N, C-alpha and C positions, 0 to 999 in steps of 0.2 A: 123737275125731275133731276136735272143736273145738280141742282142745289142739294138735293137729297143725296146724290152720289158723293158730292163733295163732303157732306157731313159724315157719311159712312166712311169715306176714305180717311178723313181726318180722325175719325173715331178709331180706326184700325191702326193708324201710325202712332198715335199718342196714347199713353195710359196715364191716368192721374192717380198719384199716390200722395196723399196729404195736400200740400199747397203748391207742389211743383209738378209740372207736366213733363213726362219723359217719352222718348221715342221707344217703341217696342224693339226695334232692331238697331243695335248700336253700331255694329260692324258692317260696312258696305259690302256688296257682293264681289267687288273686284279683289278684295283681300283673300277670299276663299280660293280664287283661281291661282293666286301666287303661292299658296302654301305648298303644293306638290313640287314646285320649282325649288323652293328653299330646301325641301327634304332631299331632293336630288343633289343639290349643292352641298349640303351637309354630309351626305353619304360619300360624295367624291372627296371632300376634305378629310373625312375620317379614314377613307381608304389610303389617301396620300400619307396621312399621319402613321397609319399602320405600316406602310411600306418604308417610311423613314425610320420607324422604331424597330424594324426587324434586325438591324445591326446591333442595337442595344440589347435586344432579346438574346442574341447569340452570345454576346459578352456576359450578360447576366447568367445565361445557362452554363457557360464555361466556368464562371466563378462558383456557381451553385454545385456543379459537378465536382470541382476541385474540393470544395468544402465537404461534400459528402464522402469523397474518397479519403480525405484526411481523417474525418471522423471515424470511418470504418476501420482504417489502419490503427488509430489510437485505441479503439475498442478491442481489436484483435490483440494488440500488444498488451493491453490491460489483462485480458483473459489469459494470455501466455504467462504473464508475471504471477497472476493468481494461481495458475496451475503449478508453476515452479515453487511457490511458497507452500502450497499444500503438499507437494511431493517432499520438500525439505522437512516439513513438520512430521510426515510419516517416517522419514529417515531418522530424525531425531528420536522419535519414540522407539524405533527399532534399536538404535544405538544405546539408549538409556536402559532398555530391557536387557540388552546384551551385557552392559556394564554391571547391572545388578546381578545377573547370572554369574559373571566372572568373580565378583566380590564374594558371592556365596560359596563358590568353588574354592576360592583362596582361604576363606575362613574355615571351611571344613578340612582342607589340607593342612592348615596350621594347627588345628586342634588334633588332627591325627598324628602330626609330627610330635606335638607336645606330649601326647599320651603314650607314644611309642618310646620315648626316652626313659631308660631305666638308670636313675642316678646311682644306685648301688653298684650296678655293673660297671659304670664308668669309673667310680671310685676304686673298685678292686683292680681294674686294668691299669689305672694310672699309678697306684701305689705298688702293686706287686710286679707287674710286667715292666713298667717304665721307670720305676724307682723314684717316683715323685713323692714329696712330703709337703705337709702344710707349712706355710711360712711362719716365722717367729713374729712376735709383736713388733719388734723394731724394723722388720722388713716391710710391713704394710703401711702405706701412707694413704690416708683417706682425705678427701676434700669435698666441699659442697659447691655445686655449680648452680647459679641462678639462670643460666642460659638454657638453650634447648638441649636436645638429647645427644648432640654430637660435640666433639671437641675440635677446635682449630689449632693446628700446630703452626706457629709463626717462625719457628727456628729449630735448629738441631737440638736434641736433648743431650746435655753434656754427660760424658761417661763418668761414672763414679770410680774413684781409685779403689782398687782392691786392697783391703787391709793386709798388711803383712802379718807374719806369725807373731812378731813382737807386739804389734798393736792388739792382736787378739788376746794375748796373754795379759797384757796390761788392763784391758777392759774387762 
């Protein structure tokens, strides 16, 4: 009977797959008892690491907080600049519309002035009341200017000698 128990005992310990015999239970029992101890040791080590890393976490948190504050400040400044730009654009539109309005008023005032001039009345007043006469042909000097609408005076205009009575008779 003992022989039979040995055969069953051996049968339970070994399993046969192919041509090699293996044991059913590879890890001995004593290792299972040590596992909880290792877990406790690893937990203690991880707690110590966390305690050591708390200083680094504070520094990281301060850096992150600083970065967030700077980012928020930059965003607020950007919004302020955008607001100023939009306000300036509105002011430009108002000024342009005001300029157009003033130009239209000037054009209407100029046309009113031009239509209000009576050239015949001016001629009558100048010739009858003020004694003015049209100039003679030799008194009018015409010139052509290629420059703009105004004339620059670089020096004094010399005075023309008045012809004497003898010069008038001879000519």
